[in-house]
mmCIF file as Biopython writes it, N, C-alpha, C and O atoms, coordinates in Angstrom:
data_model
#
loop_
_atom_site.group_PDB
_atom_site.id
_atom_site.type_symbol
_atom_site.label_atom_id
_atom_site.label_alt_id
_atom_site.label_comp_id
_atom_site.label_asym_id
_atom_site.label_entity_id
_atom_site.label_seq_id
_atom_site.pdbx_PDB_ins_code
_atom_site.Cartn_x
_atom_site.Cartn_y
_atom_site.Cartn_z
_atom_site.occupancy
_atom_site.B_iso_or_equiv
_atom_site.auth_seq_id
_atom_site.auth_asym_id
_atom_site.pdbx_PDB_model_num
ATOM 1   N N  . MET A ? 1  ? -2.708  89.459  205.794 1.0 0.0 1  A 1 
ATOM 2   C CA . MET A ? 1  ? -2.555  88.453  206.794 1.0 0.0 1  A 1 
ATOM 3   C C  . MET A ? 1  ? -3.918  88.277  207.456 1.0 0.0 1  A 1 
ATOM 4   O O  . MET A ? 1  ? -4.607  89.256  207.746 1.0 0.0 1  A 1 
ATOM 5   N N  . PHE A ? 2  ? -4.302  87.027  207.693 1.0 0.0 2  A 1 
ATOM 6   C CA . PHE A ? 2  ? -5.571  86.722  208.334 1.0 0.0 2  A 1 
ATOM 7   C C  . PHE A ? 2  ? -5.337  86.341  209.787 1.0 0.0 2  A 1 
ATOM 8   O O  . PHE A ? 2  ? -4.488  85.498  210.078 1.0 0.0 2  A 1 
ATOM 9   N N  . ASP A ? 3  ? -6.085  86.955  210.705 1.0 0.0 3  A 1 
ATOM 10  C CA . ASP A ? 3  ? -6.015  86.620  212.120 1.0 0.0 3  A 1 
ATOM 11  C C  . ASP A ? 3  ? -6.861  85.390  212.404 1.0 0.0 3  A 1 
ATOM 12  O O  . ASP A ? 3  ? -7.637  84.940  211.560 1.0 0.0 3  A 1 
ATOM 13  N N  . LYS A ? 4  ? -6.697  84.853  213.612 1.0 0.0 4  A 1 
ATOM 14  C CA . LYS A ? 4  ? -7.495  83.696  214.027 1.0 0.0 4  A 1 
ATOM 15  C C  . LYS A ? 4  ? -8.983  84.027  214.076 1.0 0.0 4  A 1 
ATOM 16  O O  . LYS A ? 4  ? -9.822  83.159  213.834 1.0 0.0 4  A 1 
ATOM 17  N N  . ASN A ? 5  ? -9.313  85.280  214.387 1.0 0.0 5  A 1 
ATOM 18  C CA . ASN A ? 5  ? -10.721 85.660  214.506 1.0 0.0 5  A 1 
ATOM 19  C C  . ASN A ? 5  ? -11.332 86.104  213.175 1.0 0.0 5  A 1 
ATOM 20  O O  . ASN A ? 5  ? -12.477 86.553  213.144 1.0 0.0 5  A 1 
ATOM 21  N N  . GLY A ? 6  ? -10.584 85.984  212.083 1.0 0.0 6  A 1 
ATOM 22  C CA . GLY A ? 6  ? -11.100 86.326  210.765 1.0 0.0 6  A 1 
ATOM 23  C C  . GLY A ? 6  ? -10.774 87.734  210.301 1.0 0.0 6  A 1 
ATOM 24  O O  . GLY A ? 6  ? -11.103 88.097  209.172 1.0 0.0 6  A 1 
ATOM 25  N N  . SER A ? 7  ? -10.139 88.531  211.137 1.0 0.0 7  A 1 
ATOM 26  C CA . SER A ? 7  ? -9.759  89.889  210.729 1.0 0.0 7  A 1 
ATOM 27  C C  . SER A ? 7  ? -8.639  89.827  209.688 1.0 0.0 7  A 1 
ATOM 28  O O  . SER A ? 7  ? -7.844  88.888  209.666 1.0 0.0 7  A 1 
ATOM 29  N N  . ILE A ? 8  ? -8.596  90.827  208.846 1.0 0.0 8  A 1 
ATOM 30  C CA . ILE A ? 8  ? -7.559  90.920  207.822 1.0 0.0 8  A 1 
ATOM 31  C C  . ILE A ? 8  ? -6.664  92.101  208.137 1.0 0.0 8  A 1 
ATOM 32  O O  . ILE A ? 8  ? -7.149  93.204  208.388 1.0 0.0 8  A 1 
ATOM 33  N N  . GLN A ? 9  ? -5.351  91.875  208.126 1.0 0.0 9  A 1 
ATOM 34  C CA . GLN A ? 9  ? -4.375  92.941  208.342 1.0 0.0 9  A 1 
ATOM 35  C C  . GLN A ? 9  ? -3.472  93.022  207.124 1.0 0.0 9  A 1 
ATOM 36  O O  . GLN A ? 9  ? -3.132  92.007  206.517 1.0 0.0 9  A 1 
ATOM 37  N N  . THR A ? 10 ? -3.090  94.240  206.776 1.0 0.0 10 A 1 
ATOM 38  C CA . THR A ? 10 ? -2.172  94.459  205.667 1.0 0.0 10 A 1 
ATOM 39  C C  . THR A ? 10 ? -0.839  94.920  206.216 1.0 0.0 10 A 1 
ATOM 40  O O  . THR A ? 10 ? -0.781  95.849  207.022 1.0 0.0 10 A 1 
ATOM 41  N N  . ILE A ? 11 ? 0.231   94.276  205.785 1.0 0.0 11 A 1 
ATOM 42  C CA . ILE A ? 11 ? 1.582   94.649  206.199 1.0 0.0 11 A 1 
ATOM 43  C C  . ILE A ? 11 ? 2.279   95.264  204.992 1.0 0.0 11 A 1 
ATOM 44  O O  . ILE A ? 11 ? 2.349   94.659  203.922 1.0 0.0 11 A 1 
ATOM 45  N N  . SER A ? 12 ? 2.790   96.469  205.182 1.0 0.0 12 A 1 
ATOM 46  C CA . SER A ? 12 ? 3.470   97.171  204.103 1.0 0.0 12 A 1 
ATOM 47  C C  . SER A ? 12 ? 4.970   97.205  204.381 1.0 0.0 12 A 1 
ATOM 48  O O  . SER A ? 12 ? 5.399   97.705  205.421 1.0 0.0 12 A 1 
ATOM 49  N N  . VAL A ? 13 ? 5.767   96.676  203.458 1.0 0.0 13 A 1 
ATOM 50  C CA . VAL A ? 13 ? 7.225   96.694  203.585 1.0 0.0 13 A 1 
ATOM 51  C C  . VAL A ? 13 ? 7.737   97.854  202.746 1.0 0.0 13 A 1 
ATOM 52  O O  . VAL A ? 13 ? 7.579   97.879  201.525 1.0 0.0 13 A 1 
ATOM 53  N N  . GLU A ? 14 ? 8.358   98.824  203.432 1.0 0.0 14 A 1 
ATOM 54  C CA . GLU A ? 14 ? 8.834   100.004 202.733 1.0 0.0 14 A 1 
ATOM 55  C C  . GLU A ? 14 ? 10.272  99.873  202.250 1.0 0.0 14 A 1 
ATOM 56  O O  . GLU A ? 14 ? 10.655  100.503 201.264 1.0 0.0 14 A 1 
ATOM 57  N N  . LYS A ? 15 ? 11.073  99.059  202.937 1.0 0.0 15 A 1 
ATOM 58  C CA . LYS A ? 15 ? 12.467  98.906  202.539 1.0 0.0 15 A 1 
ATOM 59  C C  . LYS A ? 15 ? 12.919  97.486  202.866 1.0 0.0 15 A 1 
ATOM 60  O O  . LYS A ? 15 ? 12.675  96.991  203.966 1.0 0.0 15 A 1 
ATOM 61  N N  . LEU A ? 16 ? 13.562  96.848  201.932 1.0 0.0 16 A 1 
ATOM 62  C CA . LEU A ? 16 ? 14.083  95.505  202.109 1.0 0.0 16 A 1 
ATOM 63  C C  . LEU A ? 16 ? 15.546  95.514  201.676 1.0 0.0 16 A 1 
ATOM 64  O O  . LEU A ? 16 ? 15.866  95.848  200.535 1.0 0.0 16 A 1 
ATOM 65  N N  . THR A ? 17 ? 16.425  95.146  202.599 1.0 0.0 17 A 1 
ATOM 66  C CA . THR A ? 17 ? 17.850  95.134  202.294 1.0 0.0 17 A 1 
ATOM 67  C C  . THR A ? 17 ? 18.339  93.688  202.331 1.0 0.0 17 A 1 
ATOM 68  O O  . THR A ? 17 ? 18.493  93.124  203.415 1.0 0.0 17 A 1 
ATOM 69  N N  . PRO A ? 18 ? 18.585  93.080  201.180 1.0 0.0 18 A 1 
ATOM 70  C CA . PRO A ? 18 ? 19.027  91.691  201.150 1.0 0.0 18 A 1 
ATOM 71  C C  . PRO A ? 18 ? 20.513  91.546  201.490 1.0 0.0 18 A 1 
ATOM 72  O O  . PRO A ? 18 ? 21.280  92.506  201.417 1.0 0.0 18 A 1 
ATOM 73  N N  . ASP A ? 19 ? 20.889  90.350  201.854 1.0 0.0 19 A 1 
ATOM 74  C CA . ASP A ? 19 ? 22.290  89.961  202.077 1.0 0.0 19 A 1 
ATOM 75  C C  . ASP A ? 19 ? 22.985  90.754  203.181 1.0 0.0 19 A 1 
ATOM 76  O O  . ASP A ? 19 ? 24.170  91.064  203.064 1.0 0.0 19 A 1 
ATOM 77  N N  . ILE A ? 20 ? 22.263  91.084  204.250 1.0 0.0 20 A 1 
ATOM 78  C CA . ILE A ? 20 ? 22.885  91.736  205.397 1.0 0.0 20 A 1 
ATOM 79  C C  . ILE A ? 20 ? 23.492  90.661  206.284 1.0 0.0 20 A 1 
ATOM 80  O O  . ILE A ? 20 ? 22.851  89.649  206.567 1.0 0.0 20 A 1 
ATOM 81  N N  . ILE A ? 21 ? 24.711  90.873  206.715 1.0 0.0 21 A 1 
ATOM 82  C CA . ILE A ? 21 ? 25.383  89.914  207.587 1.0 0.0 21 A 1 
ATOM 83  C C  . ILE A ? 21 ? 25.167  90.367  209.026 1.0 0.0 21 A 1 
ATOM 84  O O  . ILE A ? 21 ? 25.629  91.436  209.424 1.0 0.0 21 A 1 
ATOM 85  N N  . ASN A ? 22 ? 24.459  89.541  209.809 1.0 0.0 22 A 1 
ATOM 86  C CA . ASN A ? 22 ? 24.188  89.849  211.204 1.0 0.0 22 A 1 
ATOM 87  C C  . ASN A ? 22 ? 25.001  88.929  212.103 1.0 0.0 22 A 1 
ATOM 88  O O  . ASN A ? 22 ? 25.307  87.793  211.742 1.0 0.0 22 A 1 
ATOM 89  N N  . ASP A ? 23 ? 25.339  89.437  213.265 1.0 0.0 23 A 1 
ATOM 90  C CA . ASP A ? 23 ? 26.026  88.649  214.274 1.0 0.0 23 A 1 
ATOM 91  C C  . ASP A ? 23 ? 25.043  87.636  214.860 1.0 0.0 23 A 1 
ATOM 92  O O  . ASP A ? 23 ? 23.859  87.947  214.988 1.0 0.0 23 A 1 
ATOM 93  N N  . ASP A ? 24 ? 25.494  86.440  215.215 1.0 0.0 24 A 1 
ATOM 94  C CA . ASP A ? 24 ? 24.628  85.398  215.768 1.0 0.0 24 A 1 
ATOM 95  C C  . ASP A ? 24 ? 23.988  85.816  217.085 1.0 0.0 24 A 1 
ATOM 96  O O  . ASP A ? 24 ? 22.936  85.291  217.448 1.0 0.0 24 A 1 
ATOM 97  N N  . THR A ? 25 ? 24.600  86.751  217.808 1.0 0.0 25 A 1 
ATOM 98  C CA . THR A ? 25 ? 24.039  87.186  219.078 1.0 0.0 25 A 1 
ATOM 99  C C  . THR A ? 25 ? 22.719  87.932  218.894 1.0 0.0 25 A 1 
ATOM 100 O O  . THR A ? 25 ? 21.968  88.096  219.855 1.0 0.0 25 A 1 
ATOM 101 N N  . LEU A ? 26 ? 22.428  88.379  217.694 1.0 0.0 26 A 1 
ATOM 102 C CA . LEU A ? 26 ? 21.167  89.050  217.418 1.0 0.0 26 A 1 
ATOM 103 C C  . LEU A ? 26 ? 19.990  88.119  217.680 1.0 0.0 26 A 1 
ATOM 104 O O  . LEU A ? 26 ? 18.906  88.579  218.040 1.0 0.0 26 A 1 
ATOM 105 N N  . PHE A ? 27 ? 20.191  86.815  217.503 1.0 0.0 27 A 1 
ATOM 106 C CA . PHE A ? 27 ? 19.111  85.843  217.630 1.0 0.0 27 A 1 
ATOM 107 C C  . PHE A ? 27 ? 19.135  85.090  218.957 1.0 0.0 27 A 1 
ATOM 108 O O  . PHE A ? 27 ? 18.367  84.145  219.132 1.0 0.0 27 A 1 
ATOM 109 N N  . ASN A ? 28 ? 19.986  85.478  219.885 1.0 0.0 28 A 1 
ATOM 110 C CA . ASN A ? 28 ? 20.066  84.831  221.193 1.0 0.0 28 A 1 
ATOM 111 C C  . ASN A ? 28 ? 19.425  85.724  222.243 1.0 0.0 28 A 1 
ATOM 112 O O  . ASN A ? 28 ? 19.686  86.926  222.296 1.0 0.0 28 A 1 
ATOM 113 N N  . PHE A ? 29 ? 18.576  85.122  223.084 1.0 0.0 29 A 1 
ATOM 114 C CA . PHE A ? 29 ? 17.942  85.865  224.174 1.0 0.0 29 A 1 
ATOM 115 C C  . PHE A ? 29 ? 18.807  85.766  225.414 1.0 0.0 29 A 1 
ATOM 116 O O  . PHE A ? 29 ? 19.195  84.668  225.813 1.0 0.0 29 A 1 
ATOM 117 N N  . SER A ? 30 ? 19.112  86.885  226.021 1.0 0.0 30 A 1 
ATOM 118 C CA . SER A ? 30 ? 19.902  86.913  227.245 1.0 0.0 30 A 1 
ATOM 119 C C  . SER A ? 30 ? 18.987  87.320  228.402 1.0 0.0 30 A 1 
ATOM 120 O O  . SER A ? 30 ? 18.579  88.477  228.505 1.0 0.0 30 A 1 
ATOM 121 N N  . ALA A ? 31 ? 18.669  86.359  229.269 1.0 0.0 31 A 1 
ATOM 122 C CA . ALA A ? 31 ? 17.789  86.630  230.409 1.0 0.0 31 A 1 
ATOM 123 C C  . ALA A ? 31 ? 18.425  87.639  231.364 1.0 0.0 31 A 1 
ATOM 124 O O  . ALA A ? 31 ? 17.712  88.344  232.078 1.0 0.0 31 A 1 
ATOM 125 N N  . ALA A ? 32 ? 19.745  87.716  231.385 1.0 0.0 32 A 1 
ATOM 126 C CA . ALA A ? 32 ? 20.433  88.657  232.269 1.0 0.0 32 A 1 
ATOM 127 C C  . ALA A ? 32 ? 20.125  90.114  231.887 1.0 0.0 32 A 1 
ATOM 128 O O  . ALA A ? 32 ? 20.175  91.000  232.740 1.0 0.0 32 A 1 
ATOM 129 N N  . ARG A ? 33 ? 19.814  90.357  230.634 1.0 0.0 33 A 1 
ATOM 130 C CA . ARG A ? 33 ? 19.497  91.717  230.190 1.0 0.0 33 A 1 
ATOM 131 C C  . ARG A ? 33 ? 18.088  92.141  230.578 1.0 0.0 33 A 1 
ATOM 132 O O  . ARG A ? 33 ? 17.765  93.329  230.544 1.0 0.0 33 A 1 
ATOM 133 N N  . TYR A ? 34 ? 17.241  91.171  230.948 1.0 0.0 34 A 1 
ATOM 134 C CA . TYR A ? 34 ? 15.852  91.452  231.289 1.0 0.0 34 A 1 
ATOM 135 C C  . TYR A ? 34 ? 15.520  90.834  232.649 1.0 0.0 34 A 1 
ATOM 136 O O  . TYR A ? 34 ? 14.826  89.820  232.722 1.0 0.0 34 A 1 
ATOM 137 N N  . PRO A ? 35 ? 16.021  91.451  233.727 1.0 0.0 35 A 1 
ATOM 138 C CA . PRO A ? 35 ? 15.754  90.898  235.053 1.0 0.0 35 A 1 
ATOM 139 C C  . PRO A ? 35 ? 14.256  90.938  235.368 1.0 0.0 35 A 1 
ATOM 140 O O  . PRO A ? 35 ? 13.564  91.910  235.065 1.0 0.0 35 A 1 
ATOM 141 N N  . GLY A ? 36 ? 13.786  89.867  235.978 1.0 0.0 36 A 1 
ATOM 142 C CA . GLY A ? 36 ? 12.372  89.787  236.332 1.0 0.0 36 A 1 
ATOM 143 C C  . GLY A ? 36 ? 11.501  89.193  235.242 1.0 0.0 36 A 1 
ATOM 144 O O  . GLY A ? 36 ? 10.317  88.944  235.467 1.0 0.0 36 A 1 
ATOM 145 N N  . ALA A ? 37 ? 12.069  88.961  234.055 1.0 0.0 37 A 1 
ATOM 146 C CA . ALA A ? 37 ? 11.292  88.367  232.967 1.0 0.0 37 A 1 
ATOM 147 C C  . ALA A ? 37 ? 11.177  86.867  233.190 1.0 0.0 37 A 1 
ATOM 148 O O  . ALA A ? 37 ? 12.129  86.218  233.623 1.0 0.0 37 A 1 
ATOM 149 N N  . GLU A ? 38 ? 10.006  86.326  232.890 1.0 0.0 38 A 1 
ATOM 150 C CA . GLU A ? 38 ? 9.791   84.888  233.007 1.0 0.0 38 A 1 
ATOM 151 C C  . GLU A ? 38 ? 10.201  84.228  231.692 1.0 0.0 38 A 1 
ATOM 152 O O  . GLU A ? 38 ? 9.705   84.595  230.627 1.0 0.0 38 A 1 
ATOM 153 N N  . VAL A ? 39 ? 11.093  83.269  231.769 1.0 0.0 39 A 1 
ATOM 154 C CA . VAL A ? 39 ? 11.576  82.573  230.585 1.0 0.0 39 A 1 
ATOM 155 C C  . VAL A ? 39 ? 10.905  81.210  230.523 1.0 0.0 39 A 1 
ATOM 156 O O  . VAL A ? 39 ? 11.042  80.407  231.446 1.0 0.0 39 A 1 
ATOM 157 N N  . VAL A ? 40 ? 10.178  80.942  229.440 1.0 0.0 40 A 1 
ATOM 158 C CA . VAL A ? 40 ? 9.500   79.671  229.252 1.0 0.0 40 A 1 
ATOM 159 C C  . VAL A ? 40 ? 10.146  78.979  228.057 1.0 0.0 40 A 1 
ATOM 160 O O  . VAL A ? 40 ? 10.019  79.443  226.924 1.0 0.0 40 A 1 
ATOM 161 N N  . ASP A ? 41 ? 10.834  77.873  228.309 1.0 0.0 41 A 1 
ATOM 162 C CA . ASP A ? 41 ? 11.522  77.125  227.253 1.0 0.0 41 A 1 
ATOM 163 C C  . ASP A ? 41 ? 10.582  76.041  226.742 1.0 0.0 41 A 1 
ATOM 164 O O  . ASP A ? 41 ? 10.306  75.080  227.460 1.0 0.0 41 A 1 
ATOM 165 N N  . LEU A ? 42 ? 10.093  76.175  225.533 1.0 0.0 42 A 1 
ATOM 166 C CA . LEU A ? 42 ? 9.129   75.230  224.971 1.0 0.0 42 A 1 
ATOM 167 C C  . LEU A ? 42 ? 9.759   74.210  224.031 1.0 0.0 42 A 1 
ATOM 168 O O  . LEU A ? 42 ? 9.089   73.663  223.156 1.0 0.0 42 A 1 
ATOM 169 N N  . ARG A ? 43 ? 11.046  73.960  224.218 1.0 0.0 43 A 1 
ATOM 170 C CA . ARG A ? 43 ? 11.688  72.971  223.340 1.0 0.0 43 A 1 
ATOM 171 C C  . ARG A ? 43 ? 11.201  71.588  223.606 1.0 0.0 43 A 1 
ATOM 172 O O  . ARG A ? 43 ? 11.641  70.642  222.953 1.0 0.0 43 A 1 
#
């Protein structure tokens, strides 16, 4: 992976598990769980 400043990083994937069924709540951010966090909606 190349950074904006030209640095190169290598990412190593040690385990990949395909076809995992996740609950939709995994991808939802709940501001109530993180009091004091600033939420910026860039939609």
